[in-house]
C-alpha positions in Angstrom: 0.5 0.3 0.1 2.7 2.7 -0.4 1.4 5.9 -1.2 -1.4 5.3 1.2 -1.8 8.6 3.7 -3.8 8.3 6.5 -4.2 11.9 8.0 -6.0 12.7 10.9 -9.6 14.7 10.9 -8.1 18.0 11.8 -4.6 17.5 9.3 -5.3 20.8 7.9 -6.4 22.9 10.3 -3.3 21.7 12.6 -0.8 22.4 9.6 -2.2 25.8 9.6 -2.1 26.5 12.9 1.8 25.6 13.1 2.1 27.4 9.8 1.1 31.0 11.3 2.6 30.0 14.9 5.4 32.1 14.1 7.3 29.2 16.1 9.5 28.7 13.5 8.6 25.2 12.8 8.1 23.5 9.3 4.6 21.8 9.0 5.4 18.7 6.4 2.6 16.1 5.2 4.9 13.1 5.2 8.8 11.7 5.1 8.9 12.5 1.8 8.0 16.3 2.0 9.7 16.8 5.2 13.1 16.1 3.4 12.4 18.1 0.8 11.7 21.0 3.1 14.8 20.1 4.9 17.3 19.8 2.0 15.5 23.5 0.8 15.8 24.9 4.4 19.3 24.0 4.4 20.2 25.1 1.0 18.8 29.0 2.0 
């Protein structure tokens, strides 16, 4: 079942809260998304 993502019922709302929190946290939807965002953040 590769590619199947199970998200909670409030995943979108939680991501939005993280994004506007000002905490300097980068929200990701899965490990692939997280790896891409980390690589981009490190490169500047």
